[in-house]
C-alpha positions as CSV (number, residue, x, y, z in Angstrom):
1,M,-2.9,4.5,-43.1
2,A,-5.5,1.8,-43.3
3,R,-8.6,1.8,-41.4
4,I,-8.2,0.2,-38.0
5,T,-10.9,-2.3,-38.5
6,T,-8.8,-3.8,-41.4
7,Y,-6.0,-4.8,-39.2
8,A,-5.9,-8.4,-37.9
9,T,-6.8,-9.2,-34.3
10,D,-3.9,-10.3,-32.1
11,T,-5.3,-13.2,-30.1
12,N,-1.9,-13.9,-28.4
13,I,-1.1,-10.7,-26.1
14,S,2.2,-10.5,-24.7
15,E,3.9,-8.0,-22.6
16,L,6.2,-6.9,-25.3
17,D,3.0,-6.0,-27.6
18,K,2.6,-2.3,-28.1
19,L,-0.5,0.1,-28.2
20,V,-0.5,3.6,-29.9
21,G,-1.4,6.5,-27.7
22,T,-0.9,10.1,-26.7
23,D,1.7,11.0,-24.2
24,A,0.0,14.0,-22.3
25,D,3.3,14.6,-20.5
26,D,5.2,15.3,-23.8
27,A,3.2,17.9,-25.8
28,S,0.6,15.2,-26.6
29,K,3.0,13.4,-29.0
30,T,1.8,10.0,-30.4
31,K,4.0,7.2,-29.0
32,N,4.0,3.4,-28.5
33,F,3.2,2.1,-25.1
34,L,4.2,-1.4,-24.0
35,I,1.6,-3.8,-22.5
36,S,3.9,-4.5,-19.6
37,T,4.3,-0.8,-18.7
38,L,0.4,-0.3,-18.8
39,A,-0.1,-3.4,-16.6
40,D,2.5,-1.9,-14.1
41,Y,0.5,1.4,-14.3
42,F,-2.9,-0.2,-13.5
43,V,-1.8,-2.9,-11.0
44,P,0.8,-0.9,-8.8
45,Y,2.0,-4.0,-7.0
46,Q,3.8,-7.3,-7.5
47,I,2.1,-10.5,-6.8
48,Y,2.8,-13.9,-5.4
49,A,-0.4,-16.0,-5.5
50,A,-0.6,-19.8,-4.7
51,L,-2.8,-22.5,-3.4
52,L,-1.4,-23.9,-0.4
53,T,-1.9,-27.5,0.9
54,Q,-0.3,-28.9,4.1
55,T,-0.7,-32.2,5.6
56,G,1.3,-34.2,8.3
57,A,3.2,-33.1,11.4
58,A,6.6,-32.2,9.9
59,N,5.8,-31.1,6.3
60,P,5.8,-27.7,4.8
61,P,2.9,-26.4,2.8
62,V,3.0,-27.4,-0.9
63,A,2.3,-24.4,-3.0
64,T,0.5,-24.5,-6.5
65,I,1.7,-21.2,-7.9
66,L,-1.1,-19.3,-9.6
67,Q,1.0,-16.1,-10.4
68,N,4.5,-14.9,-9.5
69,N,5.5,-11.6,-11.1
70,T,7.8,-10.6,-8.0
71,G,11.1,-12.0,-9.9
72,A,11.9,-14.0,-6.9
73,T,11.6,-17.8,-6.2
74,I,9.8,-18.5,-3.0
75,A,10.2,-21.7,-0.9
76,W,8.0,-22.8,2.0
77,T,9.2,-24.3,5.3
78,R,7.3,-25.4,8.4
79,N,8.8,-23.8,11.6
80,S,6.3,-25.5,14.0
81,A,2.8,-26.7,14.3
82,G,0.8,-24.4,12.0
83,T,3.6,-21.9,11.6
84,Y,5.1,-21.8,8.0
85,T,7.5,-19.4,6.3
86,A,7.7,-18.2,2.7
87,T,11.3,-17.4,2.0
88,A,12.1,-15.4,-1.1
89,N,15.7,-15.6,-2.7
90,S,15.8,-11.9,-2.7
91,G,14.5,-9.1,-0.3
92,I,11.2,-8.4,-2.1
93,F,9.0,-8.0,0.9
94,T,9.2,-4.2,1.6
95,A,8.5,-3.0,5.1
96,N,5.1,-1.2,5.3
97,K,4.4,-2.1,1.6
98,T,3.7,-5.8,1.9
99,A,0.2,-7.2,2.5
100,V,-1.2,-10.7,2.7
101,I,-4.6,-12.1,1.6
102,I,-5.1,-15.6,2.9
103,N,-7.7,-18.3,3.6
104,Q,-7.5,-22.0,4.5
105,G,-9.4,-23.3,1.4
106,E,-11.4,-26.2,1.9
107,E,-10.7,-26.5,5.6
108,D,-12.8,-24.6,8.2
109,L,-11.0,-25.5,11.6
110,A,-8.8,-22.4,12.2
111,D,-10.1,-19.6,14.2
112,N,-7.5,-17.0,13.2
113,I,-4.9,-16.9,10.5
114,K,-2.1,-14.5,11.4
115,W,0.9,-13.2,9.1
116,T,4.0,-11.2,9.6
117,S,6.9,-10.1,7.6
118,P,9.8,-10.2,9.9
119,T,12.4,-9.5,7.3
120,T,12.5,-8.3,3.6
121,S,12.9,-12.0,2.5
122,T,10.3,-13.8,4.6
123,V,6.4,-13.8,5.3
124,T,5.4,-16.1,8.1
125,I,1.9,-17.2,8.5
126,D,0.4,-18.9,11.6
127,V,-2.8,-21.0,11.7
128,S,-2.1,-22.5,15.2
129,S,-2.0,-26.3,14.1
130,D,-1.0,-28.5,11.1
131,N,-3.4,-29.9,8.6
132,L,-5.5,-26.8,8.1
133,F,-4.6,-25.9,4.6
134,T,-6.4,-27.8,1.5
135,N,-6.0,-25.6,-1.4
136,G,-5.7,-22.3,0.9
137,F,-5.4,-19.3,-1.0
138,I,-2.5,-16.8,-0.3
139,E,-1.6,-13.7,-2.2
140,I,1.3,-11.6,-1.2
141,R,1.2,-8.2,-2.7
142,V,4.2,-5.8,-2.6
143,Y,3.3,-2.2,-3.4
144,A,5.7,0.2,-5.1
């Protein structure tokens, strides 16, 4: 086996790449570990992260997706002034395991931002009126 310093450096890391390591649960055998498996181990939740901008009296927020590893497609709708719902095409928002981190971005007019997940396929946010999101950040985390 060659010295490790003689191997080429992989500058394009993918989830299918492997690392060599020791499996402490299997008599310390040397095994391959997928990068994707390690990522799941170190970040024990799925993420939908986006920048939201909402303008007008009847428009839903427009999402610029930063990351979505939930496996679901999420669409935004406007329910009423300042109330918007993210609807996933599958039931990914597990009860008592879903958390939302949110701000309104470049706007500073809302006093409170509230969220709820009334079903396993929806998350609703309430900022009390329209036109309060300009590149507002939302991250929905679903823990295992």
